[in-house]
N, C-alpha and C positions, 0 to 999 in steps of 0.2 A: 177676694173682697167680700163675697157673701158671708163667709164665716165671721169676719170682723163686724159686719153689719148685724148679724144675729147675736154675737157676743155683746155688742153695744146695746141692742134693743132689749135683750133678756136681762142683762146685769146692770146696764147704765140708765135705762129708761123704765125702771120698775113700776112707775105710776101708770105707764101706758100699756105695757105688755104683761099679760097674766098667763103664766104657763102652769096649768094645773094637772092636765092629764098625763103628759110626758115629762120625764126628767129633763130639765133644761140642758144638761150635759149630753144627753142622748140626741136632742135636736141639733145642737152645735156639731156633734160628731157626725151626724147624718149629712148635714150641710157641707161639712169639710170633706167627707168621703165623696159626695156626689158632685161637688163643684170645684174640688181641688185634686184629690187623689185620682179619681177616674179620668178626668181630662188630662192630668199629668201622665198617667200610664198610657193613654192613647197617643200623646205627643212622643213618648219614648218609642212606642211601636212605629209611629210615622218616621221617626229618625232612623230606627233600625232597618226599616224597609226602604229607606232613602226617598220617602215622599217629601221630606224637608231636609235641607242640607245642614241646618243648625237650629238650636232652640231659640236663637235670637230672631230668626225670620226677618232678616233685614229688608228683603224685597217684598213689596206688597203682594205680588203674585203668589209668593210662598205662604202667605198668611190666610188665603181664602179657604183652603181645605181644612186646616186645623181650627180656624174660627167657626167654620160651618159645623164641624163636629162638636165644638164647645157649645154653640148655640143649641144644637140638638140635645146635648146633655142637660143644659139649663132648662129647656122647655119640658123635658121629661121630669126633671126634679121638681119644677114648679107644679106640674100636673099631679105628680104622686103626692107631694105635700098637701095639695088641695084635696085630693081624693081620699088619701089614706090616713093622714095625720090629724086632720081637723085642728090646725094650729090657730093661734091668735091672729085676727085679721091684719094686724100691723106687720106680723112676720110674713104672712102671705103676700101682702102688698109690697114688702121689700123684695121678695123673690120675683114677683111679677115685674116690678120696676127694673130690677137688675137684669132680668131676662130680656126685657125690651131694649135696654142699653146694649146688651151683647148682640142682639139681632140687628139693631141699627148699625153698630160697629162693624159687624160682619158684612152687611150690605154696602157700607161705605168703603170697605176694604177693596172692593172691585175697582174703585176709582182713586182711592187715596189711602195713605197709611196714617191712621189716627192712633194716638197713644192710648192703648188699652189700660195701662197703669193709671193714667190721669182720669180716664173714664171711671174706673173703679173707685179711686180715692175721692174724687169729687162727688160721687154718689153718696159716700159716707158723710162728707161735709154738708151736702144738701139735706140729708135726712136729719142730721143734728141741728142744722139751721132752721129747717121747717118746724121741728119740734120746739125749738126755742121761741119761735114766733107764735106758734099755736098754743103753747102752754107757758105763758110768761110768769106764772106763779112759781115755776121751778127754775132754779138757777142753772142755766146751761152755758153761761159765759165762758168758763174754763174749757168746757168741752168744745165749744165753737172755735175758740182761739187755738186750742191744741190741734184740732183737725185741720184748720187752715195752715198752721205751721207745717204739719206733716205733709199736706198736699203741696206746699211750696218746696219742701225737701224732695218729694218724689219728682215733681216737675223739673227741678234743678238738676237732679241726678240723671234724668232722661236726656236733658240737654248736654250735660257734662260728658256723658258717655257717647254723645253723637248718635243716639238711637233715634232721635226725632228732631225735627225743626221746631222753632217756636210756634209756628202755625199749627202743627200736628199736636203739640202739647196743649195749646189753647183750645183747639177744637175738641180734643178729648175731654178737657175740663168742662167745656160748655155742654157737651153731650150728656155726661154723667150728672152734672148739676141740674140741668134743665129737666131731664126725665124724672130723676128721683125727687127733686124739690116739688115739681108739679104733682107727682103722685102723693107725697106725704102732706103737702100743704092743702091741696084741693080735695083729695079723696079720703083722708083719714079723719 
């Protein structure tokens, strides 16, 4: 999801985000590498070493170690983007908000299995909604409606696949939406 958020902010919210020092494609590629490829490779290694029995991680107990590693990757990524890349404050705020979501999700995993998919997609919905409310001069209606439809499809698919209960999906949505909306509405 961080890659989708970066793509949206760089190419969809051009009035907000100014990328001048780095090529935008480089930033998106770096986010994709550090928040998707590296965590995915670590999951493959966990599977090969039998630390997890499947990539679905159906039991909440199985999710703790992988989610902890992913939280660590996200914290390192956020720190390095802050320290080395000097990116636009909106992009850094997105990374911080997403990292906070992942840390809270990981902490909650000790007690309950919350939908990480819904946390991620609702974070994108929240960012688009917050921008629509903060910058009413720009027309965000299509983007808000599209993101809500996509979030509904993601939530429905998680329920259809019996990967989560309605409460887990709803809690995931609340987590991602509340953290990201608060960050972008109050701090941007």
